[in-house]
N, C-alpha and C positions, 0 to 999 in steps of 0.2 A: 943671465938670470939676475933679476933685481935682488936687492938686499932683503926686501920683505919676503919674497918667495923663498930665498935661500934659508931664512930663519924658519919658515914653515916646513921646508924639506928636512932640515936638521931635526926639528921637533917630531915629524912623522917617523923618521928613522929611530928616534929614541923611544917612540911608542912600541916599536918591535923588539925592544931590548929584552934579553932573557931574564933580567932581574925585575921582580914585581915592584920594588921600591923605586927604581929608575923610571919605570912606566908611569907610576902613580904621580911622580913629580911633574911629568910633562903634560898631564891631562888639563890642568888649569891654564897652562901656557898655550896649549892647543886651542882651547875655547877662545882665548883672547885673540890669537892670531887670525882665526877664521872669521872674525868680525871686524878686523882692522880694515879701514876703508881702502888703503893702498893695496893690501893683499887681495881683498875681494875684487877690486878692479882688474888686477892682473889675472886672477883665476877666471873671472867672467870672460875676459877677452880671449884667453887661451881656449876655454871651453867652446866659445862661439866659433873660433877659427878652425876647430877640429884638428889642431896640430898636436900630435901625440908626443913629440919630443920635449914639449914644455909641460911644466906642472899645471894640471887643471883639476877641476872638482872631482872628476872620475878617479884620477890617480890618488887624490887625497882619500877618497872613499875606500879604495883598496887598502891603503895603509891602515885606515880605521878598522876595516874588517879583520885584518891580521891582528891588530891589538885586541879586538873582541874575542877572536879565536883563542889567543893565548890566555886571556883572563878567564874565559869559560873553561878551558882545559884545566887550569889551576883549581877552579871550583869543583870540577868533576873528580879530580884526583885527590881532593882533600878528604880527611878522615870523616866517615859518615856519622859515627857515634860521638857527638860532641855536645857541649852544654847548650842550653837555650839561648844564652847571650851570644855564643858563637854562631848559632844558626841565624839569629837576628842580624848579626853583622854581615853574614854572607848574603842574606836576602837584601840587605841595604846595598851591598856591593853590586848585585845584579840590577837593582833599580837604577843605580848610578850609571852603569854601562848602557842600559836601555835608554835612559834620558839623554846620554851623550850622543847616541845615534840620532835620535829625534831632533836634538839641537843642531847637529851638523846638517841634516836634511833641510831644516828650516832656513839655516844660513845660506845654503847653496841654492835653494829654489825660491828664495824670497823675491827676487826681481823677475825671474822667469825659470821655467823647468829646465835646468841645465844638466842634472844628473841623468844618466842613461836609465831608461825604464827597465831594461832587462836586468841590469845590475841590482836595482832596488827590488825587483820582483823575485829574483833568485835568492837574495838575502832573506826576504820575508818568508818565502816558501820553505827554504832549508831550515829556517829557525822554527817555523810552526810545525813542520813534519817531525822534527827531532823532539821526542817526548821528554828527553832528559833536560831540555832547556827550561822546563817548568812553566808555571802559570805567568810569572812576571814577564819573561821574554816573549812568550806567546801573545799576551795581552798588548804589550807595547808594539810588537810587530803588526798585530792586527790593526791597531790604531794608525800606524804608519800606512798600512795598505788602504785603509778607508779614507784617511784625511789627506795623505800626501801622494797617493798614486791614483786611486779610483776617482778622486775629485778633480783630477787634472785632465782636461780634454785631450791634450797632446799625447799623454800616456795611453789613453783609450785606443788611439789609432795604432799604437806600437805593440799592443798585446795580441798575440796570435790566438786563433780559435782553440788550439790545443791547450794553451795556457788558461783561457777563459774556462774551459771545461774542467781543467784540473783544479782551478780555484773553487769552482762550484762544488765539485766532489769533496774536496778536502774540508771545506767549511760546512757543508751540509752534514758530513759525518761527525764533525765536531758538535754541531747543533743537536743531532739525534743521540749521540753518545758522548755527552760532555764530560771532560775531566773535572775533578773536584775544583770548586771555586772559579770556574771559568765564567766570564761575562757573556751569557747567552744572548742578551739584547744586542751587544756589539757584534756577535757572530751573525745574528739575524740581519742586522743592518748591512753587513758585508754581503750576505747572500742576496739581499735586495739590490744592492749596487752592481754586483757581478751579473745577476740575471738581466738587469737593464742593459749593461754593457754588452753582454753576449748576444742579446736579441737585436741590438741596434748595430753592432759592429760585425757580426758574422751571420751565418745562415740560421742561427738560433740553436737552442738546446735540443738534443734528441728527445723524442717522446718518452723514452724509457725513464728519463729523469723525473717524470710525473710521480713515480713511486716514492721519491723522496718526500714530496709534498703530502702524499697520502699518509705516509708514516708519521710525519710531523703533526698532522691533524689528529690522528689516532692517539699519539702520545699526549697531545694537549688535552684530550678528553679525560685521560687517566690522571692527569696532574690537577692539583687544586689551583695552581697558578700557571699561566702560560706566558712566560717571559719571551718577548720578541715575536709573538704569534702574529701581531698586526703587520710586522715587516715581512714575515714569511708569506702571509696571504697576499700582501701587496705585490710581492715578487711573483706569486702564482698568477695574479691578474695579468702582469706583463707577459709572462710565459704563455698563458692561454691565448692572449690576443694574437701572438705571433703564430702559435701552433694551430689555431682554429681554421686558418685558411686552407690547410692541406690535410688536417686530421680532425675534421668535425666530429665524427662518430666517437673517436677516442676521447676527445675533450668532453663530449656529452656524458660518456660513461664515467669519467672522473667526477663530473658534477653530481651524477646520480649517487656516486659512492661517498663523497666527502661532505656534501651539503647537509644531509640528515644529521651527520655527526656535529657539524657546526651549529645546527639548531639545538642539539643536545647541550653543547657548550654554552650557548646563549641562555638557555633556561636554567642550567645548573650552576654556572659561575656568575659572579658579579663582574660583568665586562665594563671596561672603560669606554668612553665615547669613541676614541680613535679606533679601537678594535671593532666596535659595532659598525663604524663607517666603512671599514674595508670589507667586512662580511657582507654588508649591503651591496657594495660595489661588485664583489665577486658573484653574488646571487644575480644581480642585474645583468652582468655579462653572460652568465649561463642562460638566463631567460632569452637574451638576444640570440644566442647560438641555438637554443632549442626551438625558439619561435621567432625566426627572422621577420622583422617588420610586422610583428603581431600575429603571424600565421597560427591558426588554432588547430588545424587538422593536418595529418600527413599529406593529404591531397593538395593542400595549400602550401606545404613546405615545412611543416613542423616536424620535429624529431621527438617522439614521445615514447614513454614506457610506463608501465604500471607504477613502478617505483617513483618516477618523476612526478606523475600526477598526484600520488599520495603525498609527496614532499610539498607540492604547491598548496594543497589544502592545509597541511600542517603549518606551513609558512604563513598562509592567510590568517589562520587562527592566532598564531603567535603575534603577528603585526597588529591585528585588531586589539589584542590585549596590551601590546606595547603602546599603542596610541592612547588607549584608555588610561594607562599608568602615567603617561606624559601629561594628559589633561588633569589627572588627580594631583600630581605634583605641583602643577601650576595653580590649581584652585587653593591649595592649602599652604603654599609657600608665602613667606613674608616678603615684602618689597615688590618692585615691578618685575615682570617676567614676560618674555616674548610668547604670545599666544599661538604663533605659527609653528608648525612642525617643519623640520628640515626638508629641503626639496628632494634630496635623494631618496628619503623614506617615502615621500608622497609619490614620486615617480615609480618606485618599485610597487607600491600599493595599487597604483593605477594599472600597471601591467598585469598584476595578479587578478584584479577585478575583471579585466578584459578577458583573461583566459578562463576564469572560473564561472563568471556570470552566464547563466543559460536560461532561456525562457521556460524550459521544461523542468528546471531544478530549482527548488526553493531551499532545501536543506540536504545536507550530506552527512553520512556517518563516517567519521575518520578514525583510523587506528594510529594512535600516537606512537611514532617510532622512537621517540626519546622518552626515557624513564627517569625516575629519581635516582640519586646517587646510590642509595642502598640496593636498588634493583638492577643497577647497570651491569653487575657482574653475572647475574643469573639470566641467561638468554632463553631459558626454557619457560619463563613466566609469560603468560599471555599479555599482549599489548592492550593498553586501555582504549576503550572505544566510547565515543560520544558523538552527538549530533552538533553540527554548526549550521548557522543560517548563511545563505549566500544569495546574491541577486540584488536588483535595484531596490527591493523592499527594505533591505538592510540600510542602504544609503538614505532612503526617504525617512525611515524610522529615526535614524540618528539626527537628521536635519530637523525633524519635528519635535523630538523628545528632548533634545539637548537645550537646556536653558542657559547654561554657562558658556561663555565664549571659549574657554579652554577645551570644552567638549565639542563645541559646534564647529569652530574654525578648521580643525584638521579634516573634518568630513567635507567641508566646503572646498578645501584645497584638493582633496582626493577627487571630488566630483568634477571640479574644474579641469584637473589634469587628465582625468579619464575621458571626458568629452572632447577636450582639445586634441589629445593624441589619437583617440579612436572614436570619431563622431558616429560611426555606424553602430557602436555598442549601445547607444541609447535607443531603446525600442520606441516606436511611435506611440504605443499605448501608455508609456511612462512619461512622455513629453509634457502633456498638460498637467498631470499631478505634480511633477517636479517644478514646473514653472510657477504653479500656484503657491507651492511651499516657499520658493525663493521670493516671490512677490510679497508674501506675508512677512518674511524676515526683513525685507528692505526697510520699512519704516521703523523697525525696532532698533533704534540707534542707542546703544549704551556707550556713551563717550566716543562713539564712532569707530570702535575697534573692529567690529565684525563687518561693518558696512563695505569697506573696500573688497573684502573676500566675497561678499554676496554679489557685488557689482561685477567682479571678474567672472564669477560663475555664470551670471546672467549673460554676459558677453559671449561666453563659449556656447551657451544654449542657443543664443540668437544665431551665431555662425553655423551651429549644427542644424537648426531648423531650416536655414537658408539652403542647405545642401539636400534636404529631403524633398523629393519630387512626388512622393506617393501618399501625401497626406490627404485625407478626405475633406470635403468642403465644410461640413459641420465643425470638424476639429479645427480647421484653419480659421473659421469665424470666431470660435471660442478663444483661440490663441491670440488672434488680432485684438480682441477686447482687452486681454491681459497686457499685451505689449503696449497698447495706447496708454494704459495707466502707468506702466513702468517707464515709458518714454517721458511722461509728464514729471515723474519723480526725478529721473536722471537729468532732465532739462533744468529743473529748479536747482539741482545739486551742483550745477556748473559753478555757481558762486562760491562753493566751499573749496578752499585750497586743499584741504585734507583729502578729498576724494575727486578732485577735478580730473585727474588723469584717467581714473576708472570710469567716471561718468562720460567723458568724451569717447573712451573705448567702447562703452555700451551703445552710445548713440550711433557711432560708426558701424558697429556690428548690425544694428537694427536697419540702418540705411543699406548696408551691403546686402542683407538678406531680403530687402524689399518687404519687410514684415508689416509695415503700416504706410499710410500715405500722410506724410507730415505737411503742415501748413507753412506759410511764408515766415512765421515767427522764428523759425529755425535760423534764417539768414541773419537775424539781428544779433546772433552771437558773434558774428564776424564783421559787424559794422559799428558797434558801439563800445561801451566800456565794461560790458559784462565780464569779459575775460581778456587777457592779453595773449598775443601770439606765443605759442609754445609748441613743442613737438606733438603732444597729444591733440591740441586744437587744430594744428595744421594737417595732421594725418586724417582727422575727422573731416576737415574741409576738402581734402583730396578725394575721399570716398564720395562725399556729396557731389562734387563737381563731376565725378566719373559716372554717376548714376542719374543725377537730377539735372533739370534745366534751371538755370539761374533766372529768376524773374527780372524783368527790366526795372520795375519799381516796386516799392512796398509801402504800405501805409504805416506811418509812425504814430503810435498812440501818444496821448498826452502825457502818459506816465513816463515815457522815454525821455531821459535827460540828454538830448542830443543837440549839438550845435545847429543853429538855424541854417548855416551854410551847407550842411550835409544833405538837406532836403533837395538841393539842386543836383546832387550826384545820383547817377544810376547805382544799382546794387553792386554791379561789377566794380565800378570805380570806388565805391565806398569800401569794398573788401580790400582793394589795393591800398587805400589810405590806411585802413586798419592794420594791414601787415607792415607797411613801411613807416608809419608815423604814429603808432599807438601811443596815446597820452602825451604827445609832444605839443608844445605851445603853437599857437597859430603862426606866430612869427618865428620861422625856423632859424633865423639868424640869431635870435635871442637865446634859444634853447641850446644847451651844451651837452645834455645827456643823450647818448646814442639810443636808438630804439631797441626793443627787446631782440629783434631778429639779428642784431649785430653784437649782442652780448652773450648769446648762448648758442650751443650747437644744434643744428637741425639735420635731418637726413639729407645726404648730398643731392642737390638739384631739386628737392621737393618744392622749395619756395619759388624757384625760377620757373618750374613747370606750371605752378598755379598762376603766377603773374602773367606768363605768356598765354596760357589758356584763357584767362579772363579777357584778354584783348581780342580774342577770336570771335567771329560772329556765331560760330557753333562751339561754345566752350566745352560742352560735354564731349563732342567728337574729338576735340583736340586733346583733352585729358585722357580719353580712352586710347588715343594713339600713343601718347607718352607712356601710359601704363602697359601697353602691349610690348614695349621694348624690355628685354630682360634686364634685371637690376645687376649691373656689373659689380657694384660695391659689395653686394651680398655674396657674389661669386668669389670675390677676392678674399672675404672673410672666411668662407668655407674652405678655401685652399689653405689658409693659415691654420685652421683648427680642424684637422681631419677627425672624423668620427668613425665608429664601428659600422655605420650604415652601409658603407661600400662592401664590407664583408658579408653583411646580411643579404645584400642584393646578389652577391655571388652565390650564396647558398640557394636562393630562389631560382637563379638562372641555370644551375647545373645539376639539380637533383630530381626534377619532376617533369611530368608529362607536358604540360602546357608551357611552351617557350615563348612568352610574350616579349622576352628581352630582345629577340631578333628584330621585332618591329620597333622597339624602343630605340635601339641603336640606329636603325634606319632613319627614324624621325629626328634623332639628335644630329645626324650628319648633314641633314638638309637644313640650311639656314633660311629662315623665313625672310622674305623681302617685305619691307614695310614701305608702303606707298604714302606719300604725303599730298598726293594730288587732291584738290578740292578744298583746301583750307583757304579761307579769306579772312583778312584781318580787319577789325573795326578801326579805321585810321585815327579817329578822335581818341579812342582808348589807348592806342599804341603811343600817340603823342603825349597823352597824359602820363602814361607809365614812364616814358623817357624823361619827361619833365620832373616827375617825382624822384626818379633815381639820380638825376643830375643835381637836384636840390639837396638830396641826402648826402651826396658826395661832396658838394660844395660846403655843406655844414661841417663835415669832418675835416676837410682841408683847412677851413678857417680856424678850427680849434685843435688841430693835431699836435701843437706844441704843448698843450695842457696835459695834466696827468690823467684827465678823464678819457682822452682818446689814446688808446694804447696801439702798438703795432698790430696786435691781434685784431682789433676792431677795423683797422685800415685794410688788412688783408681780407677780412670777411666781406667788407663792402666791395673791394675789388673783385673778389670771387663772385659776388652777387651780380655785378655788372656783366662780367664775361659769361656768367651762367645764363643770363637772359639772352645775350647775343647768340650763344651757342644753341639755345632752344629755338630761337627765331630761325637760325640757319637750318636746323634740323627739319623744321616743318616747311622750309622753302620760302619763307617770307622775305628774307634778305640773303644775299650771297656773301661768301667769306670775305672777298675783297672789300665789299661794302662795309662789313662789320669792322674791319681793321681801320677804315677811314672814319668811322662814326665817332661822334662826340663822347658816347659812352665808353668806348675803348680808350680814348685819350684820357678821360677821367680815371679809368682803372689804372692806367700807367702812372698818372700823377699820384694816386693813392699808394701804389706799390713803391714809388720813389720816396714818398714820405715815410713809409714803413721801413724802407732800407736805411734812411737817415737815423731813425729811432734805434734800429738794431745796431748801427755803427756806434752810437753813443753808449750802448749797452756793454761794449767791450771792457770798459773800465769799472763795471758794476756787477761783475759775475758772482759776487758774494751775497746778493739779495735774492732770497728765495722766491719772492713774488715775481721778480723779473725772469728768473729761471723758468717758473711755471708758465709765464706768458710766452717765452721763447719756445717751449715745448709745444704749446698750442699752435703757434705760428707754423712750426715745422709740420705738425699733424695736418693743419689746413692745407698747406702746400702739397704734401704728399697725397692727400685725398683728391685734390684737383688734378694731380699729375699721374694718377693710377693708370697703368698701361691697359689699353683696350684695343682689341684687334678688329672688332666688329663695328659697323657703322651705327652709331648711336649718339645721343646728346653728350654723354660722358667723353667720348673721343674728341668731339668738336670743342668742348669746353677745355679739355686738356691741352689741345692745340693752341687755343687762345691764351690760356694762362701761362703757357710756356714762354710766350712772347713778352710777358710782363716781367720775367725774372732776369735781372741784369747780372753780369759776371761779378760785379762788386758785391751785390747782395748775397750771392751764393758763397763767395769767398769769406765774407764777414760771418755768415752763419757757420761755415766750416771751421773757421778760426775759433769762434766761441765754443763750438761743440768740442773741439780738441782740448781747449782750456778746461772745460767742465769735466770731460772724461778723465783728464789727468788729476782732477781733484775729487773724482768719484762722486760727482754731484748730479750730472745730467740724467743718468739712468737709475738713480737711487730709488725713485718711486716705483720703478717697474720691477727691479730685481731684489729689493730689500724690503 
């Protein structure tokens, strides 16, 4: 044994001395020794090697526990009736003992979790269960549990199901019947962490534990303040998500029981924003469980009761008032204030409107289940009754009567979300009046604050109308007249950067729904300087190519400030030039600034599909073919962020008469075969595209040593080249072997080689935040191009091409830089902190 460990062993044995004075002398020495570098190194090595015969961190912890037991026993056997100063000194002594334990755990686990989870957990549970240990010991042990055990992923895997359940029971009893001066917020945070651990590491909590949550909500109603209630309700959300799959009826019953009480708490107590957020989340979850995918009747899959229906009407009334109060606070507050309401509240309001709006019902008499505080103890008193207005008339009234943006914008948000989520909820008879109201709001620009919300709402209305096949001819004619006027306003609004995204979205929705017949002026947006290539403009162009035939030529008005040379280009070639060389000088060798498509992110392969489609004789058919292939990128994102929709689908599949899910599964198992037979390329346009791409690449290669051309730009251009080649291969224009030998592929390899050289130079400059951000973007671009695809589609082909561009040196350099940044806690700082 080393001399350093020998000193620590002697110190630990002295901590077990029978004399309190001897033990007290060794405490400061003990603190010094457990942070001595040589001692720490030996303890770490012995703990990692699992050799019991040497002194390690677990052995030291056992010595420390013996010391704590002796000191605690002395405090327990001391005279109870003493002066206040003696009581204070004893309390101070307990705090010193607790802080010593926390200090030791911090030293032992600073580099990695080396103490045994079971030893820590047994110490915490024994201390918390022993009521004689007092508030100080209990609070410190709870802090250890929360910060040093439950926050360590390794320990989560070592806690058994029985221990999870015991932790839950012990701490929930502490929360419901707290000893004097206990920190209930800390206890609630532990309950939240334990619930999350139990539901993810085991089969979940038993359904009988729902009674704990019901009691917590009932107690919160009786208290003036509700410490930790937001953490308790957040834990309930986690629990219900796990439980709902097998116990839907029980979960619905719990919702029917506690949600009216939460409405009561909302109205009677002054709730902070965090508590309101979690109440909204809980109600939203219950709506998903009661009404999977918006089902409104039991025949369609809803789980309803009279109590639940009454709750929905009361909730609707409360949220209408809440939105009104938010608007009032905005109007009369000093300084700038966001006019929009939070998305979760809007989403909940949209779900409520979908459930409660009925063509036959304009007003409903509700019995308010929540009362004032003075009345809450007298349950014999009758409930208050009053009428509330429901239906699309309410929405139209708010949109017409609201003059202030703080009153108007929330209802625009609700309308947008309601139509987006439930297009069928907008009756045909209300379509024309609503469109007229929105059209009248459109020119009313007060500093442009409401305009984006009006445009988004119009976009959803356009998409909704496009799905309606039962509109009568006179109504279609009236609607078309309005859409022509709206189109004109949106077209002119493209020049405004403030609303360009929304205007392009609206134009795309009108095109998608074939609501009007637009003229050739539309294509000038993508051939001149009216706007630059961006994600909204490119998405709008994609929709146009998918539905409309691109004209061969178009007449340029005298008012158009366009280069004389552009008049010799076809519309398709002009669009290509706009995408690749927007606002670049005619002499590409003089210009050093890369075009917009190489400076910002676009949806994967969208640009490439547009460029390749433009070279086809039938561009519309080519774009339709590309669009018919499932978007694998979206599929990958959905896998990363699972939602509750799968559980909703399960409810619909297993509860009711009509079992459409059998045919759905059958359809999903049969992969559609996509035939590319019949596509022919316009050879001149293909050669022009190849020429433009080579020119763009050459420009970057000539300037890559400058600060303007970053590795990120080089990788983007390389990705663009192989993306075009992959799309050509997918439609059968060229073969893979031909693509590998092409000049475009060789240029892509050169671009990646230059990017690799730049990244190699980055090794010595890892302290520059701008370079770290650029490297993150490079890695994101590479991973998006290399996303795994199993089905035959352009993404799979592009991934195959891009993989050939990555050299072992480039991958090793990126790996080395990432290791260096991770050691400095820099690379993932934006994601996790």
